[in-house]
C-alpha positions in Angstrom: -0.1 -0.1 -0.1 1.3 3.5 -0.7 0.7 6.1 1.9 0.1 9.8 0.7 1.1 12.6 2.8 0.8 16.4 1.8 4.4 17.9 2.5 5.0 21.3 0.7 3.3 20.8 -2.7 3.3 17.2 -3.5 4.7 14.2 -1.6 4.3 10.4 -1.7 5.5 8.2 1.1 6.3 4.4 1.2 6.1 2.9 4.5 8.6 0.0 5.5 8.7 -2.8 8.1 11.3 -4.6 9.8 11.4 -6.9 12.6 14.8 -7.6 14.3 15.5 -10.9 16.2 18.6 -10.7 18.5 21.3 -13.3 19.0 23.7 -13.9 21.7 23.6 -12.9 25.3 20.7 -10.6 26.5 19.2 -10.3 22.9 21.9 -7.6 22.1 21.6 -6.9 18.3 25.0 -7.4 16.6 27.2 -7.1 19.6 28.9 -9.0 22.4 27.3 -7.9 25.8 29.9 -7.5 28.3 29.4 -6.1 31.8 32.3 -4.8 33.8 32.5 -5.9 37.4 32.3 -2.9 39.8 35.2 -2.6 42.3 32.9 -3.6 45.0 30.1 -6.1 44.7 27.4 -7.0 46.8 27.2 -10.4 48.5 26.0 -13.1 46.1 23.0 -14.0 48.3 22.1 -10.2 48.5 22.5 -9.7 44.7 19.9 -12.3 44.2 17.4 -10.5 46.6 14.5 -9.1 44.7 13.5 -5.3 45.5 10.0 -6.7 46.3 11.5 -8.9 49.0 13.4 -5.9 50.5 10.0 -4.1 50.9 10.1 -1.7 47.9 6.6 -1.1 46.8 5.7 -2.6 43.4 4.9 0.8 41.9 8.2 2.1 42.7 9.8 -1.1 41.1 7.9 -0.7 38.4 9.0 2.8 37.7 12.9 1.5 37.9 12.0 -1.1 35.3 10.0 1.4 32.8 12.7 4.4 33.1 16.2 2.9 33.8 18.4 1.5 31.1 20.5 -1.7 30.9 24.2 -1.7 29.1 22.4 -2.7 25.9 20.0 0.4 26.0 17.0 -1.3 26.7 14.8 -0.9 29.8 14.5 -3.8 32.3 10.9 -3.9 31.1 11.8 -4.3 27.6 14.2 -7.1 28.6 11.4 -9.2 30.3 12.2 -8.0 33.9 9.3 -7.7 36.3 8.5 -6.6 39.9 8.8 -10.1 40.9 12.2 -10.8 39.4 14.0 -7.6 39.6 17.0 -8.1 41.8 19.8 -6.0 43.6 22.3 -7.8 41.3 20.3 -6.2 38.4 20.6 -2.8 39.8 24.1 -3.3 40.1 24.5 -3.9 36.4 22.4 -0.9 35.1 23.8 1.9 33.2 21.0 4.2 34.0 18.9 4.0 37.3 16.1 6.2 37.6 13.4 6.8 40.0 11.8 9.6 37.8 9.9 9.4 34.5 12.2 10.0 31.5 11.1 10.6 28.0 13.5 10.1 25.0 13.9 13.1 22.8 14.4 13.3 19.2 18.2 14.1 19.5 18.6 11.2 21.9 18.6 13.2 25.1 16.1 12.8 28.0 13.5 14.9 29.7 12.8 14.0 33.4 9.9 14.7 35.7 9.0 13.5 38.9 7.2 10.1 39.1 3.9 10.5 41.2 4.3 7.0 42.4 7.7 7.5 43.9 7.0 10.9 45.0 3.7 9.9 46.8 5.2 7.0 48.6 8.2 8.8 49.7 6.0 12.0 50.9 4.0 9.4 52.8 6.7 8.0 55.1 7.0 9.1 58.7 9.9 11.9 59.1 8.4 13.4 62.3 9.5 11.6 65.5 12.8 11.7 67.3 13.5 8.9 69.7 17.0 9.3 70.5 20.0 7.3 69.3 22.6 8.7 67.2 20.5 10.4 64.7 18.2 13.3 65.2 15.4 11.5 63.4 14.5 7.9 63.9 11.2 6.6 63.0 9.8 3.4 61.7 10.4 4.5 58.1 13.6 6.5 58.1 16.8 7.0 59.9 18.5 10.5 59.0 21.4 12.5 60.2 23.8 9.8 61.2 27.0 10.5 59.4 28.0 6.9 59.2 25.1 6.0 56.8 26.1 8.9 54.4 29.9 8.7 54.3 29.9 5.0 53.5 31.3 3.7 56.8 28.2 1.5 56.5 28.2 -0.4 53.2 25.1 -0.7 51.2 25.4 -4.4 51.2 25.2 -4.3 54.8 22.1 -2.4 55.1 20.5 -4.9 52.4 21.9 -7.9 54.1 21.5 -7.1 57.6 19.6 -3.8 58.3 20.4 -0.3 59.5 22.9 -0.4 62.3 22.4 2.0 65.2 25.8 3.2 65.0 28.8 2.5 62.9 30.0 -1.1 62.8 27.4 -1.8 65.3 25.8 -5.1 65.6 22.4 -3.8 66.7 19.9 -2.8 64.1 16.7 -0.8 64.0 13.6 -2.8 64.0 11.5 -2.6 61.7 14.0 -1.8 59.0 13.8 1.7 57.9 12.5 1.4 54.3 13.9 4.6 53.1 17.4 3.5 54.3 16.8 0.4 52.3 15.9 2.4 49.1 19.0 4.4 49.4 21.1 1.2 49.8 19.5 0.1 46.6 20.6 3.2 45.0 24.1 3.0 46.2 24.4 -0.4 44.7 23.9 0.8 41.1 28.0 1.0 41.1 27.8 0.4 37.3 25.6 3.4 36.5 26.6 6.2 34.3 23.4 8.1 35.2 21.5 8.4 38.3 18.2 10.2 37.8 16.4 11.1 41.0 14.4 14.0 39.6 11.4 15.1 42.1 11.6 12.0 44.1 11.4 14.2 47.3 9.0 16.8 45.9 6.3 15.7 48.2 8.1 15.2 51.1 6.7 18.0 53.5 8.8 20.4 55.5 9.2 19.3 59.1 9.1 21.9 61.9 11.0 19.7 64.1 13.4 18.6 61.5 13.9 21.7 59.1 16.8 19.8 56.9 14.7 16.6 56.1 15.4 16.9 52.2 19.1 17.3 52.3 19.4 14.8 55.2 17.5 12.2 52.9 19.5 13.0 49.7 22.7 13.0 51.7 22.0 9.1 52.0 23.1 9.1 48.4 26.8 8.2 48.3 27.7 9.9 44.9 31.4 9.8 45.9 31.4 6.1 45.8 29.6 5.8 42.5 32.8 6.2 40.4 31.2 5.4 37.1 28.8 8.1 37.6 28.6 10.9 34.8 25.1 12.2 35.1 23.5 13.2 38.3 19.8 14.6 38.2 18.5 15.9 41.5 16.1 18.5 40.1 12.8 19.2 42.0 13.6 17.9 45.3 12.9 21.0 47.5 16.7 20.9 48.7 16.9 24.9 48.9 14.0 25.0 51.2 15.8 23.4 54.0 17.5 25.7 56.6 21.3 26.1 56.9 23.6 27.6 59.5 22.5 28.4 62.7 18.9 28.0 61.6 19.1 24.4 61.0 18.0 21.9 63.6 20.6 19.7 62.2 23.7 21.4 61.2 25.3 18.4 59.9 22.7 17.5 57.2 23.9 20.4 54.9 27.6 19.4 55.3 26.8 15.6 54.7 24.7 16.4 51.5 27.4 18.6 49.9 30.4 16.5 50.9 28.9 13.1 49.9 25.9 13.6 47.3 27.5 16.7 45.7 31.2 15.7 45.9 32.5 13.7 42.8 35.5 13.2 40.6 33.4 11.5 37.7 30.1 13.6 37.4 30.0 15.7 34.3 26.4 16.7 34.4 24.8 18.1 37.5 21.2 19.0 37.6 20.0 21.0 40.7 17.2 22.8 38.9 13.8 23.8 40.6 15.1 23.1 44.0 14.1 26.5 45.6 17.6 27.6 46.0 17.9 31.5 46.7 21.7 31.4 47.4 24.9 29.6 46.3 27.2 29.7 49.4 30.9 29.2 49.0 30.7 25.3 49.8 27.9 23.8 48.1 29.8 22.9 44.9 33.2 22.7 46.4 33.3 18.9 45.8 32.5 19.1 42.1 35.7 18.3 40.3 37.2 20.2 37.2 35.5 17.5 34.9 32.2 19.2 35.2 30.7 20.1 31.8 27.1 20.8 32.5 25.4 22.9 35.6 21.8 23.0 35.7 20.3 25.5 38.1 17.4 26.8 36.2 14.2 27.2 38.0 15.8 28.5 41.2 15.2 32.0 42.1 19.0 32.6 43.0 19.8 36.1 44.2 23.5 35.6 45.2 26.4 33.3 44.4 29.6 33.2 46.5 33.1 33.8 44.8 34.2 30.4 45.5 31.7 29.0 42.7 33.6 30.8 39.8 35.8 27.9 39.0 32.8 25.4 38.8 31.0 28.0 36.5 34.0 28.5 34.4 35.0 25.0 33.9 31.3 24.1 33.2 31.0 27.0 30.5 34.2 26.4 28.9 33.8 22.6 28.2 33.2 21.5 24.8 29.4 21.2 24.6 29.2 22.5 28.3 26.6 24.7 29.7 25.4 26.5 32.8 21.7 27.3 33.2 20.7 30.2 35.6 17.3 30.6 33.9 14.6 31.6 36.2 17.0 33.6 38.6 15.8 37.0 37.6 16.8 38.8 40.8 20.4 38.1 40.6 22.4 40.9 42.2 25.1 41.3 39.3 27.5 42.9 41.2 30.5 41.8 43.5 30.9 38.2 44.0 27.9 37.3 41.9 29.0 39.2 38.9 32.3 37.6 39.3 31.0 34.1 39.0 28.7 35.1 36.1 31.5 37.0 34.2 33.9 33.9 34.9 31.4 31.8 33.1 30.6 34.3 30.3 34.3 34.8 29.6 35.1 31.2 29.6 32.4 29.8 27.2 29.9 32.7 26.9 27.1 31.0 24.8 26.8 28.1 26.8 25.6 30.3 30.0 21.7 30.6 30.3 20.4 33.7 31.7 17.3 35.5 32.0 16.9 38.7 30.0 16.6 40.9 33.0 20.0 39.4 34.3 21.7 39.7 31.1 20.7 43.3 30.7 21.5 44.4 34.3 25.0 42.7 33.8 25.8 44.5 30.7 24.7 47.9 32.1 26.6 47.3 35.3 29.8 45.8 34.1 30.1 46.9 30.5 28.6 50.4 30.5 30.6 51.1 33.6 34.4 50.9 32.5 35.7 50.5 35.9 33.3 47.9 37.1 34.8 44.8 38.4 35.0 42.1 37.0 35.3 42.8 33.4 33.2 41.1 30.9 35.4 40.2 27.7 34.1 40.7 24.2 33.2 36.9 24.0 31.2 37.2 27.1 29.4 40.6 25.7 28.8 38.7 22.5 27.0 35.7 24.2 24.6 37.9 26.0 24.0 40.2 22.9 21.0 38.8 21.6 19.3 39.3 25.0 19.9 42.8 25.2 17.3 45.7 25.0 17.8 48.7 22.8 18.3 51.0 25.9 21.1 48.8 27.3 23.0 48.7 23.9 22.5 52.6 23.9 23.8 53.0 27.2 27.0 50.9 26.6 27.5 52.7 23.4 27.0 56.1 25.0 29.4 55.3 28.0 31.8 52.7 26.7 31.8 52.3 22.9 35.0 50.6 22.7 33.2 47.6 24.5 31.3 47.1 21.3 33.7 45.0 19.2 32.8 44.0 15.4 32.1 40.6 16.4 29.6 41.9 19.2 28.0 44.4 16.4 27.6 41.3 14.1 25.9 39.4 16.7 23.6 42.1 17.4 23.0 42.7 13.7 22.2 39.0 13.0 20.4 38.0 16.3 19.0 41.2 17.8 19.0 43.8 15.1 15.8 45.4 17.0 18.1 46.6 19.7 19.8 48.9 17.3 18.8 52.3 16.5 19.9 54.9 14.0 21.1 57.2 16.7 23.0 54.3 18.3 24.6 53.5 15.1 25.6 56.9 14.5 27.1 57.4 17.7 29.0 53.9 17.4 30.4 55.1 14.0 31.6 58.5 15.6 33.1 56.8 18.8 34.4 53.3 17.6 34.1 53.0 14.0 36.2 50.0 13.8 33.4 47.9 15.1 31.4 48.7 11.9 31.9 46.1 9.0 30.3 45.7 5.6 28.7 42.6 6.8 27.1 44.1 9.9 25.8 46.9 7.7 24.2 44.4 5.3 22.5 42.3 8.2 21.1 45.4 10.0 19.6 46.6 6.7 18.0 43.4 6.1 16.8 42.8 9.8 16.1 46.1 11.0 15.8 48.7 8.1 15.1 51.7 10.1 18.3 51.5 12.1 20.0 52.9 9.0 19.4 56.4 8.0 21.4 58.9 6.2 23.1 60.1 9.2 24.3 56.5 9.8 25.6 56.3 6.3 27.3 59.5 6.3 29.0 58.9 9.6 30.2 55.5 8.3 31.5 56.9 5.2 33.4 59.6 7.3 34.8 57.3 9.8 34.9 53.9 8.3 34.6 54.1 4.5 35.8 50.6 4.0 32.5 49.4 5.4 30.6 50.8 2.5 31.0 48.1 -0.2 28.8 47.0 -3.1 27.0 44.5 -0.9 26.4 46.6 2.1 25.3 49.5 -0.3 23.2 47.0 -2.1 21.5 46.0 1.1 21.0 49.5 2.4 19.4 50.5 -0.8 16.9 47.9 -0.9 16.0 47.8 2.6 16.6 51.2 4.2 15.3 53.3 1.1 15.4 56.7 2.9 19.1 56.0 3.9 20.5 57.3 0.4 20.5 60.7 -1.0 22.0 62.0 -4.2 24.6 63.8 -2.0 25.7 60.7 -0.2 25.8 58.6 -3.5 28.0 61.5 -4.9 30.2 61.1 -2.0 30.3 57.5 -2.0 31.6 57.8 -5.5 34.3 60.1 -4.4 35.5 58.5 -1.1 34.7 54.8 -1.7 34.2 54.5 -5.7 34.7 50.6 -5.5 31.2 50.4 -3.9 29.5 51.6 -6.9 29.2 48.7 -9.1 26.4 47.4 -11.5 24.8 45.5 -8.7 24.7 48.4 -6.2 23.4 50.7 -9.0 20.8 48.3 -9.8 19.7 48.1 -6.0 19.9 52.0 -5.7 17.8 52.4 -8.8 15.0 49.7 -7.6 15.1 50.8 -3.9 16.4 54.2 -3.7 15.9 55.8 -6.9 15.5 59.3 -5.9 19.1 59.2 -4.9 20.2 58.8 -8.5 19.8 62.2 -9.8 20.9 63.3 -13.4 24.1 64.8 -11.9 24.9 61.4 -10.0 24.2 59.2 -13.0 26.4 61.6 -15.0 29.1 61.4 -12.3 29.0 57.6 -12.5 29.2 57.4 -16.1 32.1 59.7 -16.3 34.0 58.4 -13.2 33.1 55.0 -12.8 32.0 53.6 -16.3 32.5 49.9 -15.3 29.2 50.2 -13.3 27.2 51.0 -16.2 26.1 47.7 -17.5 22.9 46.5 -19.5 21.5 45.5 -16.1 22.1 48.5 -14.3 21.2 51.1 -17.1 17.9 49.2 -17.4 17.4 49.4 -13.7 18.1 53.1 -13.8 15.9 53.6 -16.7 12.9 51.9 -14.7 13.8 53.4 -11.2 14.4 56.9 -12.3 14.1 57.4 -16.1 14.4 61.1 -15.5 18.2 60.8 -14.6 18.9 59.8 -18.0 19.2 62.1 -21.2 20.8 62.1 -24.6 24.2 63.2 -23.5 24.5 60.4 -20.8 23.4 57.8 -23.3 25.9 59.2 -25.8 28.7 59.0 -23.4 27.6 55.6 -22.1 27.8 54.3 -25.7 31.6 55.5 -25.7 32.5 54.6 -22.4 30.5 51.5 -21.7 29.6 50.2 -24.9 28.6 46.7 -23.7 25.8 48.5 -21.8 23.8 49.5 -25.0 21.6 46.6 -25.8 18.2 46.2 -27.3 16.7 45.6 -23.7 18.5 48.4 -21.9 17.4 50.8 -25.0 14.0 49.6 -24.8 13.8 50.2 -21.0 15.0 53.7 -21.5 12.7 54.4 -24.3 9.7 53.0 -22.2 10.6 55.2 -19.1 12.2 58.5 -20.7 11.5 58.6 -24.5 13.2 62.1 -24.6 16.5 60.5 -23.8 16.2 58.7 -27.4 15.8 61.5 -29.5 16.4 61.2 -33.3 20.2 62.4 -33.1 20.9 59.7 -30.3 19.1 57.0 -32.0 21.3 57.9 -35.1 24.4 58.2 -33.2 24.0 54.8 -31.5 23.0 53.0 -34.6 26.3 53.8 -35.8 28.2 51.8 -33.3 25.4 49.5 -32.0 23.0 48.7 -35.0 21.8 45.5 -33.3 20.7 47.3 -30.4 18.0 49.3 -32.1 15.7 46.3 -33.1 11.9 46.7 -33.9 11.0 46.6 -30.1 13.2 49.6 -29.4 11.4 51.5 -32.4 7.9 50.2 -31.3 8.8 51.7 -27.9 10.0 55.1 -29.3 7.1 55.3 -31.5 4.6 54.8 -28.9 6.0 57.3 -26.4 7.1 59.8 -29.0 6.2 59.0 -32.7 7.5 62.4 -33.8 11.1 61.0 -33.3 10.8 58.7 -36.3 11.4 60.9 -39.3 12.6 60.1 -42.9 15.9 61.5 -41.9 16.3 59.1 -39.0 15.0 56.1 -41.2 17.8 56.8 -43.8 20.5 57.0 -41.1 19.1 53.8 -39.5 19.2 52.1 -43.0 22.6 53.3 -43.3 23.9 51.9 -40.2 22.1 48.6 -41.1 19.9 48.9 -38.0 16.5 48.2 -40.2 14.9 44.9 -40.9 11.5 44.0 -42.4 9.9 44.0 -38.9 11.3 47.3 -38.0 9.9 48.9 -41.2 6.6 47.6 -40.6 6.6 48.9 -37.0 7.7 52.3 -38.5 4.7 52.0 -41.1 2.2 51.3 -38.4 3.2 53.9 -36.0 4.3 56.7 -38.1 3.7 56.0 -42.1 5.0 59.5 -42.9 8.3 58.6 -41.9 8.5 56.3 -45.1 6.2 58.3 -47.3 8.4 61.3 -47.0 11.5 59.7 -48.2 12.8 60.4 -51.5 12.8 57.7 -54.3 16.6 57.1 -53.8 16.3 56.8 -50.1 13.3 54.3 -50.5 15.6 52.4 -52.7 18.4 52.3 -50.0 16.0 51.5 -47.3 14.4 48.6 -49.0 18.0 47.2 -50.0 19.2 47.7 -46.4 16.1 45.9 -45.1 16.6 42.8 -47.6 15.3 44.0 -50.9 12.4 41.7 -51.2 9.1 42.7 -52.9 7.4 42.6 -49.6 9.7 45.1 -48.0 9.2 47.3 -51.0 5.2 47.1 -50.4 5.9 48.2 -47.0 8.2 51.1 -47.8 5.9 52.3 -50.7 2.5 51.7 -49.1 3.0 51.9 -45.2 -0.6 52.6 -44.6 -1.6 49.3 -45.9 0.4 47.4 -43.1 -1.8 45.8 -40.7 -1.2 46.7 -37.1 -0.6 43.1 -36.1 2.5 43.0 -38.1 4.1 45.5 -35.9 6.4 44.9 -32.9 5.0 45.4 -29.6 6.6 48.2 -27.4 8.7 47.0 -24.3 7.0 46.8 -21.1 8.2 45.8 -17.6 7.9 42.0 -17.5 6.5 40.7 -14.3 7.8 37.9 -12.2 6.1 34.7 -13.2 3.7 33.5 -10.8 4.3 30.1 -9.1 2.9 27.2 -11.3 -0.2 25.7 -9.8 -0.1 22.5 -7.8 -2.0 20.7 -10.8 1.2 21.0 -12.9 3.2 18.6 -10.8 2.7 15.1 -9.7 4.3 12.2 -8.1 3.2 8.5 -7.9 5.0 5.7 -6.2 3.9 2.1 -7.5 5.3 -1.2 -5.8 3.5 -1.0 -2.6 4.9 -1.2 0.8 8.3 -2.4 1.4 9.0 -5.5 3.6 12.4 -6.3 5.1 10.9 -9.3 7.0 12.1 -10.8 10.1 16.0 -10.8 10.2 18.9 -12.1 12.4 21.8 -9.7 12.8 25.1 -11.0 13.5 27.0 -7.7 13.3 27.0 -4.1 12.3 28.3 -4.9 9.0 25.2 -6.9 8.0 23.2 -5.8 5.0 19.5 -6.8 4.4 17.6 -6.2 1.0 14.3 -5.7 0.5 12.9 -7.9 -2.5 10.2 -5.2 -3.3 11.1 -3.1 -6.4 9.5 0.3 -6.6 8.8 2.8 -9.4 8.4 6.6 -9.1 7.0 8.7 -11.7 5.3 12.0 -12.4 6.0 15.5 -13.7 8.4 18.3 -12.3 7.2 21.8 -13.3 9.5 24.4 -14.2 11.4 25.9 -11.0 10.2 23.0 -8.8 12.6 20.4 -7.2 12.2 16.5 -6.6 13.8 14.9 -3.4 13.7 11.9 -1.5 14.0 11.4 2.2 13.5 9.0 4.9 12.5 9.2 8.5 14.1 7.4 11.4 12.8 3.7 11.9 10.9 3.4 15.1 8.8 1.1 17.1 5.1 1.5 17.2 5.3 2.9 20.9 7.9 5.4 19.8 10.4 4.0 22.5 12.9 2.9 20.0 14.3 4.2 16.8 17.5 3.9 14.8 18.6 5.6 11.6 20.2 3.1 9.0 21.8 4.0 5.8 19.3 3.2 2.9 20.9 2.4 -0.6 18.5 2.4 -3.5 20.3 0.2 -6.4 19.7 -0.8 -9.8 18.5 2.7 -10.7 16.9 3.2 -14.2 15.8 6.2 -15.9 12.8 4.9 -17.8 11.9 8.2 -19.4 15.2 8.5 -21.1 16.4 4.9 -21.1 19.6 5.2 -19.1 21.1 3.7 -15.8 21.6 6.2 -13.0 23.8 6.2 -10.1 22.6 4.4 -6.9 20.8 6.8 -4.4 22.0 6.6 -0.9 20.2 8.1 2.1 22.7 8.2 5.4 22.2 9.0 9.1 24.0 12.4 8.4 21.9 13.3 5.3 18.6 12.0 5.3 17.3 14.1 2.3 18.7 13.7 -1.2 17.8 16.3 -3.8 17.2 14.4 -7.3 16.1 17.2 -9.4 16.7 21.0 -8.0 15.0 23.8 -9.6 14.1 22.5 -12.9 14.9 24.7 -15.8 11.9 23.2 -17.6 8.9 21.2 -17.2 9.9 17.5 -17.5 8.5 14.2 -16.8 10.3 11.3 -14.8 9.9 7.7 -14.5 12.5 5.9 -12.2 12.6 2.5 -11.2 14.8 1.1 -8.3 15.4 -2.6 -8.6 16.5 -3.1 -5.0 16.6 -1.4 -1.6 19.3 -2.2 1.0 19.7 -1.5 4.7 23.1 -1.0 6.5 24.2 0.5 9.9 21.9 -0.7 12.6 23.3 1.3 15.7 20.6 1.7 18.3 18.3 -1.2 17.1 17.0 -3.3 19.8 16.3 -7.0 19.3 12.8 -8.4 19.5 11.2 -5.3 18.1 9.2 -4.5 14.9 10.2 -1.1 13.2 8.5 1.0 10.8 10.2 3.8 8.7 8.9 6.1 5.7 10.4 7.0 2.5 9.1 10.3 1.1 9.3 11.5 -2.6 8.7 15.1 -2.4 8.0 17.7 -5.1 8.5 21.3 -3.9 8.1 24.7 -5.5 11.7 26.2 -5.1 10.6 29.4 -6.9 8.1 30.4 -4.5 10.3 29.4 -1.6 13.0 31.9 -3.2 10.4 34.7 -3.5 9.4 34.5 0.2 
């Protein structure tokens, strides 16, 4: 079956199916499954204990099964594990242990959110009673605040095997066994894990008036510093910042245990502390994170101050390849002193990887950039990274107070990403104070993205202070977008100071977008001082934009200094827009050197605008120059027969001979009033842009039905599977349209698994032209291939593919059925260009 979808203009899709059967250990497709043994393993009898036997609720176990990942990329659920079979040993082998709900994104990353089953259960435990012992909190459910349970003095295997001891190394245990501590021991057993996702698991644990550090004390039981394979630690949404610290904390050790155990690691590169109600970051909270950190997520916290000691962590995360620091949501940051130092460190290290609220970015720019003496300084790279967020008033203030801070890179970033923050006054001021920041590219981008930001004052100031920024390209962009920015005086000045900027292209742009700037004096100046700028195209554009700028003397000069500019097309444009410029004398003069340029269309156009120009004398001179043919004579006869009847007999014979000498030519010259109007050439008019061709003029159809690859056994990544079904694609491509083929990723019906194989269409035959074509290949790096681009003329196509092969199965999971779509698409490239 062929599935039809509408995409752009015309689209046909072929749906293909594949089921993979895994071989070898654990159902891994095409790979040997090897699990490295951790440095410390739990006892064999403990490893075989199921989480259900330990008392973990079924719903919590199911969350782990559905959201954790094994070494082969499958969830335990996909591997056949159930709440009744999942053991501590299975946890130990996981690559990702998750107590959150995780959704895989198209780019392979994951989005996490609190799992309600986990959060509800942990929120229902008893954290309130204190019954003495070594811990501030001891209930039937939890033991919190005992350092030996956080520091690793008591191993996870001990808790899982014997229970929670009442002191370090003790042989007495709490009864009943506190289930929270058991859960944390299970987490600490994931010694092979590279990702630990605990997002939102404490989100419903209420604040305790009798123990106001309950969230940190609970999370302190996670022994991150012992999980040496861990790379990603997600602790977002756990209310950690709502706990008290310092003298206000009932348990002063809870914060210390949290930061020195859970937030201490020499392996974690990605740390998520988002949405935790933090308002400050003191000098110790991140002190245990090593220099390997490359992603720090503090988004969603309304942080107001950051201690100086955090500067190195922020800097390390920002400057890492692909690193990031996220402070979104902290719009009340006090961007001065220590806080400014930390943010500036991150900006100056890796700028673009720091996420700030717009208010924070503008406050920082105003405080640190506008005030030249402010400490610490923000580098050009740092300025460039926040430029897209700055308001117009902020940019104006910086230019006014510290214009040298605006480098060419900063201005280019503003021009391309935030041009609305620029005004004409700001640019004029910048050109006066720091002209080196202004480049031709920046002017072009500003004109395209915020036309009102360039006026005649800007152009005048740039021309005075940085004339090299005025180039053909930038001048064209200004002319086309910022029409009022160019005056005749400015164009004249550009001709004097930066003549290379006046080219055929820029002249054409000025003529079409800022025609008033081309006065007769300016055009004459161009013709005399920069004749290479006068081409057939620019002459036509000037005629159409401001025909009054052309006169007979200018055209005569053009014919001498820029002879290639004189064509029938350019002369017809002149005649249509300023017939007075082509008087009889000028036409006769041009005819001597450019006889082919005065064709019937030019004559028809002149006759329409000013028929009196056509005189017997001109006809004779045109004949002498060889500029007359039968069509031209008929055109003269229809528009002004007196120009022929007034010829002397001798001149008539010359004209007849010059035009070919046939009897029909003689009839035209001798009897001009008898020539039908239909035989005269039509006058020139502006040619409108052709409208996009209608949808009905293009079609694409696919035959061959759905493609089935069947059930296959894969033994390695070099395997090749072939679909037995040949397909044929046929249709028509209108002029200016394109034909492309693309393929989607192959995924399971539930969308949980996908991979992007390489597809190769072999034995390709162009049946319309009876010739073989090269194989068509779609790879993971290029899922679309244009087969016909911007067709120069309407054409039919009929392409047959005898085979379709699939290779590269990275990411494919055994035991799954996959579906992919192959799209054959027609699109109107002309329409896209016009938009």
